[in-house]
One Martini backbone bead per residue (centre of mass of N, CA, C, O) as a GRO file, in nm:
protein
  203
    1MET     BB    1  -2.337   3.321   0.958
    2ALA     BB    2  -2.027   3.356   1.008
    3PHE     BB    3  -1.780   3.633   1.000
    4SER     BB    4  -1.532   3.818   0.923
    5GLY     BB    5  -1.542   4.068   1.189
    6GLN     BB    6  -1.722   3.964   1.383
    7VAL     BB    7  -1.902   4.076   1.682
    8LEU     BB    8  -1.906   3.965   2.028
    9GLU     BB    9  -2.097   4.059   2.329
   10ASN     BB   10  -2.070   3.983   2.674
   11PRO     BB   11  -2.241   4.125   2.950
   12VAL     BB   12  -2.151   3.906   3.173
   13SER     BB   13  -1.839   3.800   3.113
   14GLY     BB   14  -1.660   4.018   2.938
   15GLU     BB   15  -1.670   3.928   2.636
   16ARG     BB   16  -1.483   3.982   2.321
   17ILE     BB   17  -1.560   3.864   1.994
   18THR     BB   18  -1.346   3.807   1.704
   19PHE     BB   19  -1.363   3.710   1.386
   20ARG     BB   20  -1.105   3.590   1.162
   21LYS     BB   21  -1.158   3.269   1.116
   22THR     BB   22  -1.366   3.057   0.969
   23ARG     BB   23  -1.499   2.769   0.873
   24ALA     BB   24  -1.524   2.860   0.574
   25ASP     BB   25  -1.225   2.962   0.539
   26THR     BB   26  -1.099   2.651   0.643
   27GLY     BB   27  -1.283   2.393   0.602
   28GLY     BB   28  -1.295   2.328   0.934
   29ASP     BB   29  -1.008   2.332   1.069
   30LEU     BB   30  -1.064   2.634   1.187
   31LEU     BB   31  -1.093   2.877   1.458
   32ALA     BB   32  -1.041   3.233   1.461
   33ILE     BB   33  -0.986   3.448   1.749
   34ASP     BB   34  -1.062   3.732   1.939
   35VAL     BB   35  -1.007   3.807   2.294
   36GLU     BB   36  -1.174   4.021   2.520
   37LEU     BB   37  -1.119   4.135   2.863
   38THR     BB   38  -1.221   4.238   3.131
   39PRO     BB   39  -1.107   4.260   3.448
   40ASP     BB   40  -1.374   4.052   3.512
   41GLY     BB   41  -1.323   3.846   3.304
   42HIS     BB   42  -1.481   3.531   3.178
   43VAL     BB   43  -1.549   3.220   3.167
   44PRO     BB   44  -1.837   3.079   3.275
   45GLY     BB   45  -1.687   2.778   3.285
   46ALA     BB   46  -1.595   2.481   3.336
   47HIS     BB   47  -1.449   2.265   3.072
   48VAL     BB   48  -1.487   2.049   2.773
   49HIS     BB   49  -1.309   1.940   2.475
   50PRO     BB   50  -1.325   1.636   2.320
   51HIS     BB   51  -1.205   1.730   1.997
   52GLN     BB   52  -1.042   1.995   2.088
   53GLU     BB   53  -0.804   2.245   2.026
   54GLU     BB   54  -0.645   2.506   2.221
   55ARG     BB   55  -0.499   2.832   2.136
   56PHE     BB   56  -0.330   3.069   2.346
   57GLU     BB   57  -0.248   3.415   2.280
   58VAL     BB   58  -0.105   3.666   2.446
   59LEU     BB   59  -0.118   4.021   2.381
   60SER     BB   60  -0.251   4.136   2.656
   61GLY     BB   61  -0.192   4.122   2.967
   62VAL     BB   62  -0.351   3.899   3.211
   63MET     BB   63  -0.371   3.542   3.246
   64LYS     BB   64  -0.585   3.283   3.396
   65PHE     BB   65  -0.535   2.934   3.411
   66GLN     BB   66  -0.723   2.629   3.427
   67ARG     BB   67  -0.538   2.315   3.397
   68GLY     BB   68  -0.678   2.121   3.558
   69LEU     BB   69  -0.459   2.137   3.843
   70LYS     BB   70  -0.337   2.382   3.687
   71THR     BB   71  -0.186   2.701   3.715
   72VAL     BB   72  -0.179   2.964   3.463
   73VAL     BB   73   0.031   3.240   3.399
   74ALA     BB   74  -0.025   3.485   3.140
   75ARG     BB   75   0.153   3.680   2.907
   76ALA     BB   76   0.276   3.858   2.682
   77GLY     BB   77   0.367   3.589   2.447
   78ASP     BB   78   0.211   3.370   2.559
   79VAL     BB   79   0.137   3.009   2.545
   80VAL     BB   80  -0.170   2.814   2.554
   81VAL     BB   81  -0.248   2.463   2.563
   82ILE     BB   82  -0.547   2.270   2.497
   83ALA     BB   83  -0.634   1.964   2.520
   84PRO     BB   84  -0.824   1.724   2.459
   85GLY     BB   85  -1.015   1.661   2.756
   86THR     BB   86  -0.953   1.928   2.918
   87VAL     BB   87  -0.987   2.088   3.198
   88HIS     BB   88  -1.113   2.435   3.185
   89ARG     BB   89  -1.021   2.785   3.250
   90PHE     BB   90  -1.074   3.154   3.246
   91THR     BB   91  -0.912   3.469   3.343
   92ASN     BB   92  -0.855   3.770   3.442
   93GLY     BB   93  -0.529   3.847   3.607
   94GLY     BB   94  -0.595   4.157   3.615
   95SER     BB   95  -0.664   4.527   3.603
   96GLU     BB   96  -0.673   4.489   3.295
   97PRO     BB   97  -0.724   4.444   2.997
   98ALA     BB   98  -0.748   4.155   2.782
   99ARG     BB   99  -0.570   3.977   2.509
  100MET     BB  100  -0.651   3.723   2.259
  101ARG     BB  101  -0.541   3.451   2.056
  102VAL     BB  102  -0.755   3.203   1.900
  103GLU     BB  103  -0.734   2.844   1.838
  104ILE     BB  104  -0.962   2.605   1.684
  105ARG     BB  105  -0.930   2.239   1.668
  106PRO     BB  106  -1.171   2.207   1.516
  107ALA     BB  107  -1.450   2.398   1.460
  108LEU     BB  108  -1.723   2.310   1.408
  109GLN     BB  109  -1.979   2.474   1.632
  110MET     BB  110  -1.850   2.736   1.770
  111GLU     BB  111  -1.998   2.972   1.651
  112GLU     BB  112  -2.280   2.893   1.760
  113LEU     BB  113  -2.202   2.883   2.053
  114PHE     BB  114  -2.125   3.181   2.086
  115GLU     BB  115  -2.391   3.303   1.987
  116THR     BB  116  -2.570   3.167   2.203
  117THR     BB  117  -2.436   3.271   2.460
  118VAL     BB  118  -2.487   3.574   2.399
  119ALA     BB  119  -2.793   3.565   2.361
  120LEU     BB  120  -2.862   3.464   2.646
  121ALA     BB  121  -2.736   3.700   2.799
  122ARG     BB  122  -2.912   3.927   2.662
  123GLU     BB  123  -3.190   3.770   2.764
  124GLY     BB  124  -3.145   3.664   3.071
  125ARG     BB  125  -3.048   3.328   3.047
  126THR     BB  126  -2.843   3.373   3.289
  127GLY     BB  127  -2.619   3.386   3.511
  128ARG     BB  128  -2.373   3.572   3.665
  129ARG     BB  129  -2.143   3.391   3.501
  130GLY     BB  130  -2.304   3.282   3.215
  131MET     BB  131  -2.477   3.048   3.268
  132PRO     BB  132  -2.717   2.873   3.178
  133LYS     BB  133  -3.012   2.797   3.245
  134PRO     BB  134  -3.138   2.492   3.292
  135LEU     BB  135  -3.307   2.463   3.026
  136ASP     BB  136  -3.090   2.584   2.840
  137LEU     BB  137  -2.859   2.394   2.920
  138ALA     BB  138  -2.979   2.131   2.815
  139LEU     BB  139  -2.984   2.221   2.516
  140PHE     BB  140  -2.692   2.310   2.484
  141MET     BB  141  -2.551   2.035   2.554
  142SER     BB  142  -2.694   1.867   2.328
  143THR     BB  143  -2.614   2.040   2.080
  144PHE     BB  144  -2.287   2.073   2.196
  145ASP     BB  145  -2.149   1.786   2.250
  146ALA     BB  146  -1.885   1.807   2.058
  147GLU     BB  147  -1.771   2.081   2.202
  148VAL     BB  148  -1.911   2.047   2.500
  149ARG     BB  149  -1.843   1.960   2.849
  150ALA     BB  150  -1.855   1.844   3.144
  151PRO     BB  151  -1.686   1.813   3.421
  152LEU     BB  152  -1.600   1.476   3.531
  153ALA     BB  153  -1.865   1.386   3.440
  154PRO     BB  154  -2.024   1.164   3.277
  155ASN     BB  155  -2.191   1.205   2.986
  156GLY     BB  156  -2.424   1.004   3.027
  157LEU     BB  157  -2.518   1.122   3.298
  158VAL     BB  158  -2.576   1.408   3.205
  159ARG     BB  159  -2.790   1.335   2.993
  160ALA     BB  160  -2.987   1.193   3.188
  161VAL     BB  161  -3.034   1.434   3.383
  162MET     BB  162  -3.122   1.643   3.138
  163ALA     BB  163  -3.365   1.521   2.986
  164PRO     BB  164  -3.613   1.649   3.130
  165ALA     BB  165  -3.531   1.946   3.071
  166SER     BB  166  -3.525   1.918   2.765
  167TRP     BB  167  -3.822   1.841   2.731
  168LEU     BB  168  -3.941   2.097   2.864
  169ALA     BB  169  -3.809   2.303   2.676
  170ARG     BB  170  -3.953   2.203   2.419
  171ARG     BB  171  -4.244   2.244   2.522
  172ARG     BB  172  -4.169   2.571   2.546
  173GLY     BB  173  -3.987   2.650   2.281
  174LEU     BB  174  -3.658   2.681   2.336
  175ASP     BB  175  -3.551   2.530   2.054
  176ALA     BB  176  -3.560   2.732   1.812
  177ARG     BB  177  -3.250   2.824   1.794
  178TYR     BB  178  -3.160   2.507   1.710
  179ARG     BB  179  -3.312   2.515   1.426
  180ARG     BB  180  -3.071   2.384   1.219
  181PRO     BB  181  -2.856   2.301   1.008
  182ALA     BB  182  -2.626   2.087   0.968
  183VAL     BB  183  -2.243   2.114   0.959
  184ARG     BB  184  -2.136   1.824   0.971
  185GLY     BB  185  -1.909   1.705   0.780
  186PRO     BB  186  -1.673   1.488   0.681
  187GLN     BB  187  -1.434   1.676   0.749
  188ALA     BB  188  -1.506   1.732   1.043
  189ARG     BB  189  -1.491   1.437   1.136
  190ARG     BB  190  -1.198   1.389   1.065
  191ASP     BB  191  -1.077   1.616   1.237
  192SER     BB  192  -1.184   1.506   1.521
  193ARG     BB  193  -0.975   1.235   1.481
  194ARG     BB  194  -0.717   1.352   1.448
  195PRO     BB  195  -0.411   1.381   1.523
  196ARG     BB  196  -0.226   1.545   1.758
  197ALA     BB  197   0.006   1.752   1.828
  198ARG     BB  198   0.286   1.711   2.065
  199SER     BB  199   0.460   1.994   2.055
  200LEU     BB  200   0.252   2.147   2.210
  201ARG     BB  201   0.298   2.409   2.450
  202SER     BB  202   0.335   2.586   2.712
  203ALA     BB  203   0.519   2.891   2.786
   0.00000   0.00000   0.00000
């Protein structure tokens, strides 16, 4: 279980994540983290959070976000909000390390998602950009279906295409890391459907 002050370092993507408020701290309402990126740091790939809103506050450095078809360059003091269902990605947009404060609402299983991503990177089970290799990706996407999805392609199609790889991965025992008790309680399900505030916008 994640705890406040826990630090995860991804050696492939250049991300350093520090948990500030966990799912347990907030009753599932939000996950708050600090993210530091090396000059070449980046999120592994473009993606969608179907039920969650992300709020990024840049604390230092320069960040470049791709939000849908729009590119947003954010500096210290700027805030960028990603609405649920929006395709996005981000990279360090400068030559110095960058730091952000991130809030994800509701928390769902994002703690486990981050821990799994870093573990796969440390075990050499990702590509150069940090995306899990095919068999691991199939399990990752099925396990964290409520938290993250592929951009553009319909989710049903993605699941159908990945089903054979997921079956093979389980046959090889690669699903051991995902065998854990479910954490989505009634509160988390209600949070994932609650209306999102419309007043939040990027600065």
